[in-house]
C-alpha positions as CSV (number, residue, x, y, z in Angstrom):
1,M,123.3,128.0,77.3
2,R,120.8,130.5,76.0
3,S,118.0,127.9,76.2
4,K,119.0,127.2,79.9
5,F,118.7,130.7,80.8
6,L,115.3,131.2,78.8
7,S,114.1,128.1,81.1
8,L,115.2,129.8,84.4
9,A,113.6,133.0,83.4
10,L,110.3,131.2,82.8
11,V,110.6,129.5,86.2
12,A,110.9,132.9,87.8
13,V,107.9,134.3,85.9
14,T,105.4,131.4,86.0
15,G,106.5,129.1,88.7
16,F,107.3,126.1,86.5
17,C,109.7,125.1,83.9
18,T,109.5,123.9,80.2
19,C,112.4,121.4,81.1
20,V,110.1,118.9,82.8
21,K,109.2,115.7,80.9
22,A,106.3,116.4,78.6
23,Q,103.2,115.3,79.9
24,K,99.9,114.5,77.9
25,V,96.9,116.4,79.2
26,T,93.6,115.0,78.1
27,L,90.3,116.9,78.2
28,D,87.1,114.9,78.4
29,Y,84.8,115.5,75.5
30,Y,82.4,112.7,76.4
31,F,80.6,113.7,79.7
32,N,80.7,117.2,78.4
33,H,79.5,117.3,74.8
34,E,77.4,120.5,74.5
35,V,76.5,121.6,70.8
36,H,74.6,124.6,69.5
37,K,73.4,125.9,66.0
38,T,75.8,128.4,64.3
39,A,74.3,131.3,62.4
40,A,74.5,129.3,59.4
41,G,72.3,126.6,60.7
42,K,75.1,124.0,61.3
43,T,75.3,122.2,64.4
44,E,78.7,122.4,66.2
45,R,80.3,121.5,69.6
46,Y,81.3,124.5,72.0
47,H,82.0,125.1,75.6
48,Y,85.4,124.1,77.2
49,L,87.3,123.1,74.2
50,W,91.0,123.4,73.8
51,D,90.8,125.1,70.5
52,E,87.8,127.3,71.2
53,K,89.0,130.8,71.5
54,A,85.6,132.4,72.3
55,N,84.9,133.4,76.0
56,S,83.3,129.9,76.5
57,G,86.6,128.0,75.2
58,F,89.6,126.6,77.2
59,S,92.2,127.7,74.6
60,I,94.0,130.0,77.4
61,F,94.1,127.1,79.9
62,G,95.4,124.9,77.3
63,D,98.2,127.3,76.4
64,A,99.2,127.3,80.0
65,F,99.9,123.4,79.8
66,K,101.7,124.0,76.5
67,R,103.9,126.7,77.9
68,A,104.8,124.2,80.6
69,G,105.9,121.7,78.0
70,A,102.7,119.4,78.0
71,T,100.9,118.3,74.9
72,L,97.0,118.5,74.7
73,D,94.6,115.7,73.8
74,T,90.9,114.9,73.9
75,L,88.8,111.9,74.6
76,G,85.3,111.8,73.0
77,D,84.6,108.2,74.2
78,A,83.8,106.8,77.6
79,P,87.2,106.8,79.6
80,T,89.0,103.5,80.1
81,T,92.4,102.5,81.3
82,A,93.3,101.6,77.8
83,R,92.0,104.8,76.3
84,L,93.8,106.8,79.0
85,K,97.1,105.0,78.4
86,G,99.8,107.7,77.9
87,T,97.6,110.3,79.5
88,T,99.1,111.7,82.7
89,I,96.5,114.5,83.4
90,Y,92.8,113.9,82.7
91,I,90.3,116.7,83.2
92,I,86.7,116.3,83.4
93,V,84.7,119.6,83.2
94,D,81.1,120.3,83.9
95,P,79.2,117.1,82.9
96,D,76.1,117.7,80.8
97,T,72.6,117.8,82.2
98,K,69.5,117.1,80.0
99,K,69.2,121.0,79.6
100,E,72.6,121.0,77.9
101,S,72.4,117.8,75.8
102,P,69.2,115.8,74.8
103,N,71.2,112.5,75.4
104,P,73.9,113.3,78.1
105,N,76.5,110.7,78.9
106,Y,76.1,110.3,82.6
107,I,79.1,109.0,84.6
108,Q,78.2,105.3,85.4
109,Q,79.9,102.8,87.8
110,K,81.9,101.2,85.1
111,D,83.3,104.7,84.3
112,I,84.3,105.2,88.0
113,N,86.0,101.9,88.2
114,E,88.0,102.7,85.1
115,I,89.0,106.3,86.1
116,A,89.8,105.3,89.7
117,A,92.2,102.4,88.5
118,W,93.8,104.8,86.2
119,V,94.3,107.4,89.0
120,K,95.4,104.5,91.4
121,S,98.2,103.6,88.9
122,G,99.6,107.3,89.0
123,G,97.3,109.4,86.9
124,V,96.4,112.9,88.0
125,L,92.6,113.9,87.7
126,L,91.1,117.2,87.7
127,M,87.4,117.4,88.3
128,M,85.7,120.8,87.7
129,A,82.1,121.2,88.6
130,N,79.8,124.2,88.5
131,D,76.7,125.5,90.5
132,S,74.1,122.9,90.7
133,A,71.8,124.5,88.1
134,N,74.5,124.1,85.4
135,V,76.0,120.8,86.1
136,E,75.0,117.1,86.4
137,L,76.0,116.7,90.0
138,P,74.4,113.4,91.2
139,H,76.7,111.0,88.7
140,F,79.5,113.4,89.1
141,N,79.4,113.0,92.9
142,N,79.5,109.2,92.6
143,L,83.0,109.7,91.1
144,A,84.1,112.3,93.4
145,A,83.0,110.0,96.5
146,K,85.5,107.6,95.3
147,F,88.2,110.1,96.4
148,G,86.4,111.4,99.6
149,M,84.8,114.5,98.0
150,H,81.3,115.8,97.5
151,F,80.1,118.8,95.4
152,N,77.5,120.4,97.6
153,D,74.2,121.8,96.1
154,D,74.9,125.3,97.1
155,L,76.0,128.6,95.5
156,Q,79.3,130.2,96.7
157,N,80.6,133.6,95.6
158,H,77.4,134.6,93.9
159,V,77.9,137.6,91.7
160,I,74.9,139.4,90.4
161,D,76.6,141.4,87.4
162,D,79.8,143.1,86.3
163,N,79.3,145.8,88.8
164,H,79.9,143.3,91.7
165,F,83.1,141.5,90.8
166,E,84.5,141.6,94.3
167,D,81.7,139.2,95.4
168,G,83.8,136.6,93.3
169,A,87.2,137.6,94.8
170,I,89.3,135.2,96.6
171,I,92.7,136.1,98.1
172,T,95.2,133.6,97.2
173,S,98.7,135.1,98.3
174,G,100.6,132.7,100.3
175,N,98.3,129.7,99.2
176,P,100.8,126.9,97.9
177,L,98.6,126.1,94.9
178,F,99.0,129.7,93.7
179,K,102.6,130.5,93.2
180,T,102.0,133.7,91.4
181,A,98.4,134.8,91.5
182,G,97.5,136.9,94.7
183,K,93.9,137.4,93.9
184,I,91.4,135.3,91.7
185,F,87.8,135.5,90.5
186,I,85.5,132.5,90.9
187,K,81.9,133.1,90.6
188,D,78.8,130.9,91.4
189,A,80.9,127.9,92.3
190,C,79.6,124.9,94.6
191,S,81.4,124.1,97.8
192,I,83.2,120.7,98.4
193,G,82.5,118.4,101.3
194,L,85.4,116.4,102.5
195,S,86.1,113.0,104.0
196,G,88.7,110.5,104.3
197,P,92.0,111.4,102.4
198,A,90.5,114.5,100.9
199,K,91.9,117.9,102.1
200,P,91.2,121.5,101.3
201,L,93.4,123.5,99.0
202,L,91.3,126.7,98.9
203,K,88.6,128.1,100.9
204,N,86.7,131.6,100.2
205,S,86.1,134.2,102.7
206,S,83.2,132.3,104.3
207,G,85.3,129.4,104.9
208,A,83.8,127.0,102.3
209,V,86.1,124.8,100.6
210,I,86.2,125.6,96.7
211,I,89.3,123.6,95.9
212,A,90.2,120.3,97.3
213,T,92.7,117.4,96.7
214,A,93.1,113.7,97.6
215,K,95.9,111.3,97.1
216,Y,94.6,107.9,95.7
217,G,97.1,105.1,95.3
218,K,99.9,106.6,93.3
219,G,97.9,109.2,91.8
220,T,96.3,112.6,92.8
221,V,92.8,114.1,92.3
222,I,92.1,117.9,92.5
223,A,88.4,119.1,92.5
224,I,87.3,122.6,91.9
225,G,83.8,123.8,92.4
226,D,83.7,125.7,89.1
227,P,85.2,125.7,85.6
228,W,86.5,129.1,86.3
229,L,89.6,129.1,84.0
230,Y,87.6,129.3,80.7
231,N,88.5,132.3,78.5
232,E,86.0,134.7,79.8
233,Y,87.9,135.1,83.0
234,T,91.6,134.5,82.0
235,N,91.6,136.9,79.0
236,G,92.1,140.3,80.6
237,R,88.4,141.3,80.9
238,L,88.4,141.3,84.6
239,P,89.2,144.4,86.6
240,A,92.8,145.1,87.6
241,G,94.0,143.3,90.5
242,F,92.3,140.0,89.5
243,E,94.8,137.3,88.3
244,N,93.1,134.5,86.8
245,D,95.5,134.4,83.9
246,K,98.3,133.7,86.3
247,A,96.2,131.3,88.2
248,A,95.9,129.2,84.9
249,N,99.4,128.9,85.0
250,D,99.7,128.0,88.5
251,V,97.2,125.2,88.2
252,A,98.6,123.8,85.2
253,G,102.1,123.9,86.9
254,R,100.6,122.3,90.1
255,L,99.1,119.4,88.1
256,I,102.3,118.7,86.2
257,R,104.1,118.6,89.5
258,D,101.8,116.2,90.9
259,V,102.6,113.8,87.9
260,D,106.4,114.6,88.5
261,N,106.2,113.9,92.3
262,K,104.1,110.5,92.2
């Protein structure tokens, strides 16, 4: 009985429940594979990693999935339906440019075919882009086009420095994607063009689409114009009033509900 009350309390606070069937959330480590040199001269991976607790990591976003009862995994090879077997949510973040990797793994047509087949059978895909100076958009857009979306070569919510946080503000109160977050911070994102089945989930104050979704077969795709849920903007560094930490829970919860509702 006590565990039931704890689950109900979590629903009230976060908007989702640990009692849902466990989902496996797989983060791409193939199209994004950035490395740098440590102080000791060792080459190591960094940027958008589940276990990376630095500002550049995804550990807080990963914790949001774990609180919802999901398990975390990674895929360091090209995605195929066989390699994605057992994965219910697949996340591709900020594919590498040559500036970020000397030999980037660009998204090829065979990758698109495999990912699309996996989504069509019921998978949930999250695509997180970036502003065009920091992401490889041409090949990423070939994948997005499969679902009626296009990451535009523009710069939305441009923020000059920490004295201008409000330039990255988006009010999310009443938005069905954000059950608990009322105001979020997304800076230097690209907008998303829509066609066919794609629909907007969130627009900024200028009316540009920043988050979009599309149904594809039995599955769902959500696209976001920035990898904005990394630790730097979910760890409490933002000024009071911004609720990116809650937004991480909201997005994780939405993705899990999309799996459960297929």
